[in-house]
C-alpha atoms as an extended CHARMM CRD file, in Angstrom:
* protein
*
       283  EXT
         1         1  MET       CA            107.3700000000      -57.9290000000        3.7270000000  PROA      1               0.0000000000
         2         2  VAL       CA            107.5350000000      -61.5760000000        2.9670000000  PROA      2               0.0000000000
         3         3  ASN       CA            107.2640000000      -64.0540000000        5.5400000000  PROA      3               0.0000000000
         4         4  ILE       CA            108.2350000000      -67.4220000000        4.6660000000  PROA      4               0.0000000000
         5         5  GLU       CA            107.9710000000      -70.3320000000        7.4380000000  PROA      5               0.0000000000
         6         6  SER       CA            110.1270000000      -73.0500000000        7.9610000000  PROA      6               0.0000000000
         7         7  LYS       CA            110.8030000000      -75.0050000000        5.4780000000  PROA      7               0.0000000000
         8         8  LEU       CA            110.4330000000      -79.4450000000        5.6100000000  PROA      8               0.0000000000
         9         9  PRO       CA            113.0690000000      -81.3730000000        4.1040000000  PROA      9               0.0000000000
        10        10  LEU       CA            112.7940000000      -83.8120000000        1.8630000000  PROA      10              0.0000000000
        11        11  ASP       CA            114.7950000000      -86.7340000000        0.0160000000  PROA      11              0.0000000000
        12        12  ILE       CA            113.7350000000      -87.3650000000       -3.5090000000  PROA      12              0.0000000000
        13        13  ALA       CA            115.1240000000      -89.8820000000       -5.6900000000  PROA      13              0.0000000000
        14        14  PRO       CA            114.4330000000      -89.1760000000       -9.1810000000  PROA      14              0.0000000000
        15        15  ALA       CA            112.8080000000      -91.3410000000      -10.8950000000  PROA      15              0.0000000000
        16        16  SER       CA            114.5660000000      -93.4250000000      -13.7250000000  PROA      16              0.0000000000
        17        17  ASP       CA            113.4210000000      -94.1760000000      -16.9250000000  PROA      17              0.0000000000
        18        18  THR       CA            114.3590000000      -97.3620000000      -16.5540000000  PROA      18              0.0000000000
        19        19  ASP       CA            114.9570000000      -99.4910000000      -13.7110000000  PROA      19              0.0000000000
        20        20  SER       CA            118.9980000000     -100.4170000000      -14.0340000000  PROA      20              0.0000000000
        21        21  LEU       CA            120.3100000000     -102.9260000000      -12.3390000000  PROA      21              0.0000000000
        22        22  LEU       CA            123.3050000000     -100.6030000000      -11.1250000000  PROA      22              0.0000000000
        23        23  GLY       CA            120.7430000000      -98.2320000000       -9.5770000000  PROA      23              0.0000000000
        24        24  PRO       CA            118.6310000000      -94.8760000000      -10.4190000000  PROA      24              0.0000000000
        25        25  ILE       CA            122.2640000000      -93.3140000000       -9.8480000000  PROA      25              0.0000000000
        26        26  ALA       CA            124.0360000000      -95.0260000000      -12.4860000000  PROA      26              0.0000000000
        27        27  SER       CA            125.4770000000      -93.1470000000      -15.1480000000  PROA      27              0.0000000000
        28        28  PRO       CA            125.0170000000      -93.8590000000      -18.7590000000  PROA      28              0.0000000000
        29        29  VAL       CA            128.6040000000      -94.9270000000      -18.9510000000  PROA      29              0.0000000000
        30        30  MET       CA            128.0670000000      -97.4810000000      -16.1770000000  PROA      30              0.0000000000
        31        31  ARG       CA            125.0720000000      -98.8500000000      -18.3190000000  PROA      31              0.0000000000
        32        32  TYR       CA            127.2740000000      -99.5100000000      -21.6170000000  PROA      32              0.0000000000
        33        33  LEU       CA            130.4500000000     -101.1470000000      -19.3980000000  PROA      33              0.0000000000
        34        34  ALA       CA            127.8100000000     -103.5620000000      -17.8630000000  PROA      34              0.0000000000
        35        35  SER       CA            126.2040000000     -104.7350000000      -21.4610000000  PROA      35              0.0000000000
        36        36  ILE       CA            129.8330000000     -105.0500000000      -22.4800000000  PROA      36              0.0000000000
        37        37  ALA       CA            130.3740000000     -107.5680000000      -19.4400000000  PROA      37              0.0000000000
        38        38  MET       CA            127.4800000000     -109.2820000000      -20.0040000000  PROA      38              0.0000000000
        39        39  ILE       CA            128.7600000000     -110.2130000000      -23.2020000000  PROA      39              0.0000000000
        40        40  ALA       CA            132.4490000000     -110.9390000000      -22.0870000000  PROA      40              0.0000000000
        41        41  LEU       CA            130.4470000000     -113.1090000000      -19.2120000000  PROA      41              0.0000000000
        42        42  ALA       CA            128.6460000000     -114.5560000000      -22.7270000000  PROA      42              0.0000000000
        43        43  THR       CA            131.3550000000     -115.5920000000      -24.4950000000  PROA      43              0.0000000000
        44        44  VAL       CA            133.6460000000     -117.3760000000      -21.8800000000  PROA      44              0.0000000000
        45        45  VAL       CA            130.3140000000     -119.0910000000      -21.1400000000  PROA      45              0.0000000000
        46        46  ALA       CA            129.7250000000     -119.9360000000      -24.9930000000  PROA      46              0.0000000000
        47        47  ILE       CA            133.4420000000     -120.7290000000      -25.2590000000  PROA      47              0.0000000000
        48        48  GLY       CA            133.5840000000     -123.1550000000      -22.2200000000  PROA      48              0.0000000000
        49        49  VAL       CA            130.3220000000     -125.1820000000      -23.6230000000  PROA      49              0.0000000000
        50        50  ASP       CA            131.4460000000     -124.9370000000      -27.4350000000  PROA      50              0.0000000000
        51        51  SER       CA            135.0900000000     -126.8450000000      -25.7920000000  PROA      51              0.0000000000
        52        52  LYS       CA            133.0000000000     -129.9960000000      -24.4160000000  PROA      52              0.0000000000
        53        53  ILE       CA            129.8690000000     -129.9710000000      -26.5790000000  PROA      53              0.0000000000
        54        54  ALA       CA            129.1050000000     -129.3220000000      -30.0020000000  PROA      54              0.0000000000
        55        55  ILE       CA            125.4830000000     -127.1790000000      -29.9830000000  PROA      55              0.0000000000
        56        56  PRO       CA            124.5100000000     -126.1550000000      -33.3710000000  PROA      56              0.0000000000
        57        57  ASN       CA            122.4170000000     -123.1540000000      -31.7580000000  PROA      57              0.0000000000
        58        58  LEU       CA            125.1970000000     -121.5800000000      -29.3230000000  PROA      58              0.0000000000
        59        59  SER       CA            124.3990000000     -118.0000000000      -30.9860000000  PROA      59              0.0000000000
        60        60  LEU       CA            121.4050000000     -117.9440000000      -28.6530000000  PROA      60              0.0000000000
        61        61  VAL       CA            124.0410000000     -117.7010000000      -25.7720000000  PROA      61              0.0000000000
        62        62  PHE       CA            124.3530000000     -113.9040000000      -27.1030000000  PROA      62              0.0000000000
        63        63  VAL       CA            120.8090000000     -113.3560000000      -26.9530000000  PROA      63              0.0000000000
        64        64  VAL       CA            120.7040000000     -113.7700000000      -23.1790000000  PROA      64              0.0000000000
        65        65  PRO       CA            122.6220000000     -110.2320000000      -22.5540000000  PROA      65              0.0000000000
        66        66  VAL       CA            120.5320000000     -108.5410000000      -25.1040000000  PROA      66              0.0000000000
        67        67  ILE       CA            117.3590000000     -109.2420000000      -23.2190000000  PROA      67              0.0000000000
        68        68  ILE       CA            118.6250000000     -108.1700000000      -19.7870000000  PROA      68              0.0000000000
        69        69  ALA       CA            119.8000000000     -104.9150000000      -20.9620000000  PROA      69              0.0000000000
        70        70  GLY       CA            116.8470000000     -103.6730000000      -22.7060000000  PROA      70              0.0000000000
        71        71  VAL       CA            114.9850000000     -104.8400000000      -19.4160000000  PROA      71              0.0000000000
        72        72  SER       CA            117.1430000000     -103.2350000000      -16.7520000000  PROA      72              0.0000000000
        73        73  LEU       CA            119.5830000000     -100.9570000000      -18.4210000000  PROA      73              0.0000000000
        74        74  GLY       CA            118.3090000000      -99.1040000000      -21.1400000000  PROA      74              0.0000000000
        75        75  LEU       CA            117.8030000000      -99.3000000000      -25.2630000000  PROA      75              0.0000000000
        76        76  GLY       CA            121.1160000000      -97.8410000000      -25.9200000000  PROA      76              0.0000000000
        77        77  PRO       CA            123.1280000000     -100.0340000000      -23.9760000000  PROA      77              0.0000000000
        78        78  ALA       CA            120.8040000000     -102.9880000000      -25.4130000000  PROA      78              0.0000000000
        79        79  LEU       CA            121.2520000000     -101.8390000000      -28.8090000000  PROA      79              0.0000000000
        80        80  CYS       CA            125.4260000000     -102.0230000000      -27.4090000000  PROA      80              0.0000000000
        81        81  SER       CA            125.1210000000     -105.4090000000      -26.3190000000  PROA      81              0.0000000000
        82        82  ALA       CA            123.3630000000     -106.8410000000      -29.8660000000  PROA      82              0.0000000000
        83        83  VAL       CA            126.2990000000     -105.4130000000      -32.2550000000  PROA      83              0.0000000000
        84        84  LEU       CA            128.7790000000     -106.6150000000      -29.7000000000  PROA      84              0.0000000000
        85        85  GLY       CA            127.1340000000     -109.9960000000      -29.3150000000  PROA      85              0.0000000000
        86        86  ALA       CA            127.0790000000     -110.6450000000      -33.4430000000  PROA      86              0.0000000000
        87        87  LEU       CA            130.8170000000     -109.3620000000      -33.6180000000  PROA      87              0.0000000000
        88        88  ALA       CA            132.0400000000     -112.0150000000      -30.4340000000  PROA      88              0.0000000000
        89        89  PHE       CA            129.8870000000     -114.8210000000      -32.0810000000  PROA      89              0.0000000000
        90        90  ASN       CA            131.6210000000     -114.4170000000      -35.5580000000  PROA      90              0.0000000000
        91        91  PHE       CA            135.2020000000     -113.6310000000      -33.9620000000  PROA      91              0.0000000000
        92        92  PHE       CA            135.1090000000     -116.9540000000      -31.4370000000  PROA      92              0.0000000000
        93        93  PHE       CA            132.8970000000     -119.2480000000      -33.7080000000  PROA      93              0.0000000000
        94        94  ILE       CA            132.7180000000     -118.4440000000      -37.4750000000  PROA      94              0.0000000000
        95        95  GLU       CA            135.5830000000     -119.7470000000      -39.3610000000  PROA      95              0.0000000000
        96        96  PRO       CA            137.8130000000     -118.7820000000      -39.7620000000  PROA      96              0.0000000000
        97        97  ARG       CA            137.9350000000     -118.2900000000      -36.1720000000  PROA      97              0.0000000000
        98        98  TYR       CA            139.6460000000     -115.3570000000      -34.2230000000  PROA      98              0.0000000000
        99        99  SER       CA            139.0900000000     -113.5940000000      -37.2730000000  PROA      99              0.0000000000
       100       100  LEU       CA            135.8740000000     -111.1270000000      -38.7360000000  PROA      100             0.0000000000
       101       101  ALA       CA            136.3660000000     -112.4190000000      -42.0240000000  PROA      101             0.0000000000
       102       102  VAL       CA            133.7610000000     -115.2030000000      -42.7920000000  PROA      102             0.0000000000
       103       103  ASP       CA            134.4480000000     -117.9110000000      -45.6650000000  PROA      103             0.0000000000
       104       104  ASP       CA            130.9360000000     -119.5070000000      -45.8610000000  PROA      104             0.0000000000
       105       105  VAL       CA            128.1670000000     -116.8590000000      -47.1840000000  PROA      105             0.0000000000
       106       106  ALA       CA            125.6500000000     -119.3140000000      -44.9970000000  PROA      106             0.0000000000
       107       107  ASN       CA            127.6800000000     -118.1520000000      -42.1420000000  PROA      107             0.0000000000
       108       108  ILE       CA            127.3590000000     -114.5830000000      -42.6860000000  PROA      108             0.0000000000
       109       109  TRP       CA            123.4760000000     -115.0790000000      -42.8950000000  PROA      109             0.0000000000
       110       110  ALA       CA            123.3370000000     -116.3060000000      -39.3970000000  PROA      110             0.0000000000
       111       111  ILE       CA            125.5830000000     -113.5540000000      -38.4160000000  PROA      111             0.0000000000
       112       112  GLY       CA            123.2630000000     -111.1440000000      -39.8590000000  PROA      112             0.0000000000
       113       113  LEU       CA            120.2940000000     -113.7630000000      -38.0590000000  PROA      113             0.0000000000
       114       114  LEU       CA            122.0180000000     -113.1680000000      -35.0650000000  PROA      114             0.0000000000
       115       115  PHE       CA            121.8700000000     -109.3640000000      -34.7230000000  PROA      115             0.0000000000
       116       116  VAL       CA            118.2490000000     -109.1840000000      -36.2890000000  PROA      116             0.0000000000
       117       117  VAL       CA            117.5600000000     -111.0330000000      -33.4750000000  PROA      117             0.0000000000
       118       118  GLY       CA            119.2370000000     -109.0530000000      -30.6240000000  PROA      118             0.0000000000
       119       119  LEU       CA            117.7580000000     -106.1550000000      -32.0030000000  PROA      119             0.0000000000
       120       120  ILE       CA            114.0490000000     -107.1060000000      -32.3090000000  PROA      120             0.0000000000
       121       121  ALA       CA            115.0030000000     -108.8870000000      -28.8180000000  PROA      121             0.0000000000
       122       122  SER       CA            116.4570000000     -105.6700000000      -27.3470000000  PROA      122             0.0000000000
       123       123  GLY       CA            113.5570000000     -103.5370000000      -28.4560000000  PROA      123             0.0000000000
       124       124  VAL       CA            110.8100000000     -105.8920000000      -26.9610000000  PROA      124             0.0000000000
       125       125  ALA       CA            112.7070000000     -106.0760000000      -23.7060000000  PROA      125             0.0000000000
       126       126  PHE       CA            113.1740000000     -102.2520000000      -23.7310000000  PROA      126             0.0000000000
       127       127  THR       CA            109.3140000000     -101.5050000000      -24.5650000000  PROA      127             0.0000000000
       128       128  SER       CA            107.9020000000     -104.1170000000      -21.8160000000  PROA      128             0.0000000000
       129       129  GLY       CA            110.1870000000     -102.7180000000      -19.1770000000  PROA      129             0.0000000000
       130       130  ARG       CA            109.3750000000      -98.7210000000      -19.9730000000  PROA      130             0.0000000000
       131       131  ARG       CA            105.4200000000     -100.2150000000      -19.4390000000  PROA      131             0.0000000000
       132       132  ALA       CA            106.3600000000     -102.1270000000      -16.3980000000  PROA      132             0.0000000000
       133       133  ALA       CA            108.0780000000      -98.5720000000      -15.4980000000  PROA      133             0.0000000000
       134       134  GLU       CA            105.2440000000      -96.4170000000      -16.2560000000  PROA      134             0.0000000000
       135       135  ALA       CA            102.9310000000      -98.8180000000      -14.6320000000  PROA      135             0.0000000000
       136       136  ALA       CA            104.6600000000      -98.5200000000      -11.5670000000  PROA      136             0.0000000000
       137       137  SER       CA            104.9410000000      -94.8640000000      -11.5310000000  PROA      137             0.0000000000
       138       138  LEU       CA            101.3750000000      -94.5010000000      -12.1200000000  PROA      138             0.0000000000
       139       139  LYS       CA            100.5640000000      -96.6750000000       -8.9790000000  PROA      139             0.0000000000
       140       140  ARG       CA            102.9440000000      -94.7430000000       -6.9910000000  PROA      140             0.0000000000
       141       141  GLN       CA            101.1590000000      -91.0880000000       -8.0190000000  PROA      141             0.0000000000
       142       142  ALA       CA             97.6760000000      -92.9310000000       -7.1150000000  PROA      142             0.0000000000
       143       143  THR       CA             98.5950000000      -93.7880000000       -3.5860000000  PROA      143             0.0000000000
       144       144  ALA       CA            100.4450000000      -90.3560000000       -3.2260000000  PROA      144             0.0000000000
       145       145  LEU       CA             96.9950000000      -88.4710000000       -4.2700000000  PROA      145             0.0000000000
       146       146  GLN       CA             94.8630000000      -91.0950000000       -2.1880000000  PROA      146             0.0000000000
       147       147  ASN       CA             97.6990000000      -90.0890000000        1.1620000000  PROA      147             0.0000000000
       148       148  TYR       CA             97.3340000000      -87.0530000000       -0.0150000000  PROA      148             0.0000000000
       149       149  SER       CA             93.4260000000      -86.7160000000        0.2870000000  PROA      149             0.0000000000
       150       150  ARG       CA             93.3250000000      -88.1370000000        3.7080000000  PROA      150             0.0000000000
       151       151  ASP       CA             96.1120000000      -86.1010000000        4.9700000000  PROA      151             0.0000000000
       152       152  VAL       CA             94.8680000000      -83.0540000000        4.1960000000  PROA      152             0.0000000000
       153       153  VAL       CA             91.5270000000      -83.3700000000        5.0580000000  PROA      153             0.0000000000
       154       154  ALA       CA             92.2620000000      -84.4740000000        8.2830000000  PROA      154             0.0000000000
       155       155  ALA       CA             95.1710000000      -81.3240000000        8.7900000000  PROA      155             0.0000000000
       156       156  ASP       CA             93.5940000000      -78.9150000000       11.4710000000  PROA      156             0.0000000000
       157       157  ASP       CA             95.3970000000      -75.7400000000       10.6330000000  PROA      157             0.0000000000
       158       158  THR       CA             96.2400000000      -74.3280000000        7.4480000000  PROA      158             0.0000000000
       159       159  ASN       CA             99.9650000000      -74.2710000000        7.9670000000  PROA      159             0.0000000000
       160       160  ALA       CA             99.4350000000      -78.1060000000        7.8850000000  PROA      160             0.0000000000
       161       161  ILE       CA             97.6100000000      -78.0310000000        4.9140000000  PROA      161             0.0000000000
       162       162  VAL       CA            100.4160000000      -76.0380000000        3.2140000000  PROA      162             0.0000000000
       163       163  SER       CA            103.3050000000      -78.3270000000        4.2780000000  PROA      163             0.0000000000
       164       164  ILE       CA            101.1840000000      -81.7190000000        3.4260000000  PROA      164             0.0000000000
       165       165  THR       CA            100.2240000000      -80.5480000000       -0.4140000000  PROA      165             0.0000000000
       166       166  SER       CA            104.1180000000      -79.5700000000       -1.0600000000  PROA      166             0.0000000000
       167       167  GLN       CA            104.9860000000      -82.9660000000        0.4130000000  PROA      167             0.0000000000
       168       168  ALA       CA            102.5110000000      -84.7000000000       -1.5680000000  PROA      168             0.0000000000
       169       169  LEU       CA            103.7280000000      -83.1660000000       -4.5850000000  PROA      169             0.0000000000
       170       170  ALA       CA            107.1290000000      -83.8210000000       -4.2890000000  PROA      170             0.0000000000
       171       171  ALA       CA            106.1460000000      -87.4590000000       -3.7870000000  PROA      171             0.0000000000
       172       172  ILE       CA            103.7780000000      -87.4250000000       -6.6040000000  PROA      172             0.0000000000
       173       173  PHE       CA            106.5160000000      -85.9740000000       -9.2870000000  PROA      173             0.0000000000
       174       174  GLN       CA            110.0170000000      -86.8210000000       -7.6010000000  PROA      174             0.0000000000
       175       175  VAL       CA            110.7400000000      -83.2000000000       -7.8140000000  PROA      175             0.0000000000
       176       176  PRO       CA            111.4840000000      -80.0570000000       -5.7300000000  PROA      176             0.0000000000
       177       177  ALA       CA            107.8220000000      -78.4600000000       -4.8880000000  PROA      177             0.0000000000
       178       178  VAL       CA            106.6080000000      -75.5870000000       -3.2170000000  PROA      178             0.0000000000
       179       179  VAL       CA            103.4400000000      -74.2350000000       -1.8710000000  PROA      179             0.0000000000
       180       180  MET       CA            102.5350000000      -70.7360000000       -0.5690000000  PROA      180             0.0000000000
       181       181  LEU       CA             99.7420000000      -68.5420000000        0.2170000000  PROA      181             0.0000000000
       182       182  VAL       CA             99.1940000000      -65.3100000000       -0.8900000000  PROA      182             0.0000000000
       183       183  THR       CA             97.3100000000      -62.4510000000        0.5030000000  PROA      183             0.0000000000
       184       184  GLY       CA             97.1240000000      -59.4840000000       -1.8960000000  PROA      184             0.0000000000
       185       185  ASP       CA            100.2020000000      -59.4170000000       -3.1060000000  PROA      185             0.0000000000
       186       186  ARG       CA            102.0480000000      -60.9640000000       -0.2090000000  PROA      186             0.0000000000
       187       187  VAL       CA            103.6220000000      -64.4350000000        0.4390000000  PROA      187             0.0000000000
       188       188  VAL       CA            102.1340000000      -65.1260000000        3.6520000000  PROA      188             0.0000000000
       189       189  SER       CA            103.2980000000      -68.1260000000        4.3960000000  PROA      189             0.0000000000
       190       190  LEU       CA            105.6210000000      -70.7600000000        2.6100000000  PROA      190             0.0000000000
       191       191  LYS       CA            106.3130000000      -74.8030000000        2.7410000000  PROA      191             0.0000000000
       192       192  ALA       CA            109.2200000000      -76.4410000000        0.4640000000  PROA      192             0.0000000000
       193       193  ALA       CA            109.7500000000      -79.8410000000        0.0320000000  PROA      193             0.0000000000
       194       194  GLY       CA            113.0550000000      -80.3900000000       -1.5310000000  PROA      194             0.0000000000
       195       195  ASP       CA            116.0780000000      -79.1230000000       -2.5340000000  PROA      195             0.0000000000
       196       196  VAL       CA            115.2610000000      -75.7620000000       -4.1680000000  PROA      196             0.0000000000
       197       197  GLU       CA            114.5230000000      -73.2600000000       -2.7100000000  PROA      197             0.0000000000
       198       198  PRO       CA            112.1400000000      -70.1670000000       -4.7770000000  PROA      198             0.0000000000
       199       199  GLN       CA            113.7890000000      -66.7610000000       -5.0230000000  PROA      199             0.0000000000
       200       200  GLU       CA            112.7080000000      -63.6290000000       -5.5320000000  PROA      200             0.0000000000
       201       201  ALA       CA            112.3800000000      -63.4880000000       -9.2900000000  PROA      201             0.0000000000
       202       202  GLU       CA            110.4550000000      -66.9720000000       -9.0190000000  PROA      202             0.0000000000
       203       203  LEU       CA            107.8290000000      -65.1540000000       -5.7980000000  PROA      203             0.0000000000
       204       204  ASN       CA            106.8250000000      -62.2220000000       -7.9860000000  PROA      204             0.0000000000
       205       205  ALA       CA            105.8300000000      -65.1980000000      -10.6860000000  PROA      205             0.0000000000
       206       206  ALA       CA            104.2840000000      -67.0770000000       -8.7890000000  PROA      206             0.0000000000
       207       207  ARG       CA            102.0940000000      -64.0540000000       -7.9090000000  PROA      207             0.0000000000
       208       208  SER       CA            102.0770000000      -63.2740000000      -11.6680000000  PROA      208             0.0000000000
       209       209  SER       CA            100.4930000000      -66.5350000000      -11.9870000000  PROA      209             0.0000000000
       210       210  LEU       CA             97.6680000000      -66.1320000000       -9.2710000000  PROA      210             0.0000000000
       211       211  SER       CA             96.6900000000      -62.3760000000      -10.2140000000  PROA      211             0.0000000000
       212       212  THR       CA             96.3340000000      -63.6700000000      -13.6730000000  PROA      212             0.0000000000
       213       213  GLY       CA             95.3310000000      -66.9840000000      -13.2830000000  PROA      213             0.0000000000
       214       214  THR       CA             97.6160000000      -68.7980000000      -15.4550000000  PROA      214             0.0000000000
       215       215  VAL       CA             99.9090000000      -71.5270000000      -15.6880000000  PROA      215             0.0000000000
       216       216  LEU       CA            103.3000000000      -70.5360000000      -15.8880000000  PROA      216             0.0000000000
       217       217  ARG       CA            105.9860000000      -72.6660000000      -17.3400000000  PROA      217             0.0000000000
       218       218  GLY       CA            109.3280000000      -72.6840000000      -15.7150000000  PROA      218             0.0000000000
       219       219  GLU       CA            112.0240000000      -71.0130000000      -17.9320000000  PROA      219             0.0000000000
       220       220  VAL       CA            109.4560000000      -70.2310000000      -20.6040000000  PROA      220             0.0000000000
       221       221  TYR       CA            108.5760000000      -66.3240000000      -21.4730000000  PROA      221             0.0000000000
       222       222  PRO       CA            107.9410000000      -64.3120000000      -19.6660000000  PROA      222             0.0000000000
       223       223  ASN       CA            108.6590000000      -66.7160000000      -16.6600000000  PROA      223             0.0000000000
       224       224  LEU       CA            112.4680000000      -67.1120000000      -17.9990000000  PROA      224             0.0000000000
       225       225  ALA       CA            114.1540000000      -66.5620000000      -14.3940000000  PROA      225             0.0000000000
       226       226  SER       CA            112.2630000000      -69.6210000000      -13.0480000000  PROA      226             0.0000000000
       227       227  ARG       CA            112.8970000000      -72.9860000000      -12.2460000000  PROA      227             0.0000000000
       228       228  PHE       CA            109.3460000000      -73.4760000000      -11.2420000000  PROA      228             0.0000000000
       229       229  ASP       CA            106.8480000000      -74.2950000000      -13.1020000000  PROA      229             0.0000000000
       230       230  PHE       CA            103.5340000000      -72.6760000000      -11.2070000000  PROA      230             0.0000000000
       231       231  TRP       CA             99.9590000000      -73.3770000000      -11.0530000000  PROA      231             0.0000000000
       232       232  PRO       CA             96.8510000000      -71.2080000000       -9.1460000000  PROA      232             0.0000000000
       233       233  VAL       CA             94.5580000000      -72.0920000000       -6.8290000000  PROA      233             0.0000000000
       234       234  LYS       CA             92.0970000000      -69.5640000000       -6.2420000000  PROA      234             0.0000000000
       235       235  THR       CA             89.6040000000      -70.2830000000       -3.7370000000  PROA      235             0.0000000000
       236       236  ALA       CA             85.6710000000      -69.0920000000       -2.9580000000  PROA      236             0.0000000000
       237       237  GLY       CA             86.5690000000      -67.0460000000        0.2930000000  PROA      237             0.0000000000
       238       238  GLY       CA             89.6910000000      -68.9180000000        1.8170000000  PROA      238             0.0000000000
       239       239  PRO       CA             93.1760000000      -67.9200000000        0.8280000000  PROA      239             0.0000000000
       240       240  ASN       CA             94.6920000000      -68.0180000000       -2.1400000000  PROA      240             0.0000000000
       241       241  ALA       CA             97.8990000000      -70.4640000000       -3.0410000000  PROA      241             0.0000000000
       242       242  VAL       CA            100.1640000000      -70.9770000000       -5.9320000000  PROA      242             0.0000000000
       243       243  ILE       CA            101.7100000000      -74.5280000000       -6.5620000000  PROA      243             0.0000000000
       244       244  GLY       CA            105.2480000000      -74.6100000000       -7.6970000000  PROA      244             0.0000000000
       245       245  LEU       CA            107.2140000000      -77.7050000000       -9.5160000000  PROA      245             0.0000000000
       246       246  ALA       CA            110.7560000000      -77.6480000000      -10.4180000000  PROA      246             0.0000000000
       247       247  PHE       CA            110.7400000000      -79.8700000000      -12.9960000000  PROA      247             0.0000000000
       248       248  ASP       CA            114.0930000000      -80.5180000000      -14.7020000000  PROA      248             0.0000000000
       249       249  PRO       CA            114.0320000000      -79.1650000000      -18.5060000000  PROA      249             0.0000000000
       250       250  ASP       CA            115.3170000000      -82.4080000000      -19.9940000000  PROA      250             0.0000000000
       251       251  GLU       CA            112.6280000000      -84.2590000000      -17.9750000000  PROA      251             0.0000000000
       252       252  ARG       CA            109.3290000000      -82.1950000000      -17.6780000000  PROA      252             0.0000000000
       253       253  PRO       CA            106.4050000000      -84.6680000000      -17.8980000000  PROA      253             0.0000000000
       254       254  SER       CA            104.4100000000      -84.0730000000      -20.8320000000  PROA      254             0.0000000000
       255       255  SER       CA            101.1220000000      -83.3990000000      -19.3320000000  PROA      255             0.0000000000
       256       256  PRO       CA            101.5530000000      -82.9030000000      -15.5990000000  PROA      256             0.0000000000
       257       257  ASP       CA             99.1330000000      -80.7440000000      -15.2310000000  PROA      257             0.0000000000
       258       258  THR       CA             96.2060000000      -83.4270000000      -14.7870000000  PROA      258             0.0000000000
       259       259  LEU       CA             97.4590000000      -85.0250000000      -11.7220000000  PROA      259             0.0000000000
       260       260  VAL       CA             97.9680000000      -81.1890000000      -10.1740000000  PROA      260             0.0000000000
       261       261  ASN       CA             94.4960000000      -79.6800000000      -11.1640000000  PROA      261             0.0000000000
       262       262  ILE       CA             93.6570000000      -82.4630000000       -8.9910000000  PROA      262             0.0000000000
       263       263  VAL       CA             95.7970000000      -81.2800000000       -6.2330000000  PROA      263             0.0000000000
       264       264  VAL       CA             94.4560000000      -77.4990000000       -6.7880000000  PROA      264             0.0000000000
       265       265  SER       CA             91.0440000000      -78.4900000000       -6.6580000000  PROA      265             0.0000000000
       266       266  VAL       CA             91.1480000000      -80.5130000000       -3.3390000000  PROA      266             0.0000000000
       267       267  LEU       CA             93.5700000000      -77.8280000000       -1.7610000000  PROA      267             0.0000000000
       268       268  ALA       CA             91.3290000000      -75.0240000000       -2.7930000000  PROA      268             0.0000000000
       269       269  LEU       CA             88.2750000000      -76.7720000000       -1.0060000000  PROA      269             0.0000000000
       270       270  VAL       CA             90.0280000000      -77.5890000000        2.0830000000  PROA      270             0.0000000000
       271       271  LEU       CA             91.3390000000      -74.2570000000        2.5690000000  PROA      271             0.0000000000
       272       272  ASP       CA             87.6920000000      -72.9610000000        1.9400000000  PROA      272             0.0000000000
       273       273  ARG       CA             86.7510000000      -75.4130000000        4.5300000000  PROA      273             0.0000000000
       274       274  GLN       CA             89.7190000000      -74.3910000000        7.1170000000  PROA      274             0.0000000000
       275       275  HSD       CA             88.4120000000      -70.5040000000        6.4410000000  PROA      275             0.0000000000
       276       276  ALA       CA             84.6620000000      -71.6110000000        7.5820000000  PROA      276             0.0000000000
       277       277  ARG       CA             85.8460000000      -73.4190000000       10.6930000000  PROA      277             0.0000000000
       278       278  ALA       CA             87.9250000000      -70.0280000000       11.4440000000  PROA      278             0.0000000000
       279       279  GLY       CA             85.7920000000      -67.6590000000       11.0410000000  PROA      279             0.0000000000
       280       280  SER       CA             86.9680000000      -64.4780000000       10.3560000000  PROA      280             0.0000000000
       281       281  PRO       CA             89.0730000000      -63.6010000000        6.9500000000  PROA      281             0.0000000000
       282       282  ALA       CA             92.3630000000      -64.7070000000        6.3930000000  PROA      282             0.0000000000
       283       283  GLU       CA             95.1620000000      -63.2140000000        7.4320000000  PROA      283             0.0000000000
């Protein structure tokens, strides 16, 4: 009979691909609306300036929202800003005004150049924002691993070790995580962090991962019924364990194994040490 320990709740905020001004929960529609609003604001500012002062490079006003959108809203909204900026510049500032028609060929080049500058700016801004987000994510993961190593070494019982590991995995990957101890074919202890609890089919998949010594991917044959990816943790003399991570199928990282294998190695060593301290076989 499976003895499942109490779950430790943990609020997990999914990592966003871009640091949106509207926050990580902003929907794509809200991001596009924000990009449109910024172009509208830029148009109002440009009209106000144009009515007071004749500025030859007024089109550059429309580059600003493109850059902001690229950094804060994502590539799609940035491209949207570039297109709308070129259209707004044409409609309000190119003769004949208040029409998309263009009389002077030179103005066609000006509109085209504004659009190209917008595309380049959006690409550069998005790439810079993406790299900054990746650097922040790597720093967060490194800090979580460091804290995990310190806390798990200081843990004084097996349940605490399993609990700390599940919470650390959830913090590293920002997804629900589960760590279970397995004796024979029985799950004798389970700690979960996040809002996804493993079902019986997933427990069976975890046992299979441990018995075969292979990593099983969620929703991939023969692990079709599982939302979790499972990694086996085999020890020299202590209880064996299985690590599970419930990745979103559309957002699964390309190579999570590197970080998971670090946790697997630390967990195996700590479980062996705890077993040696206990001086008796694990139940």
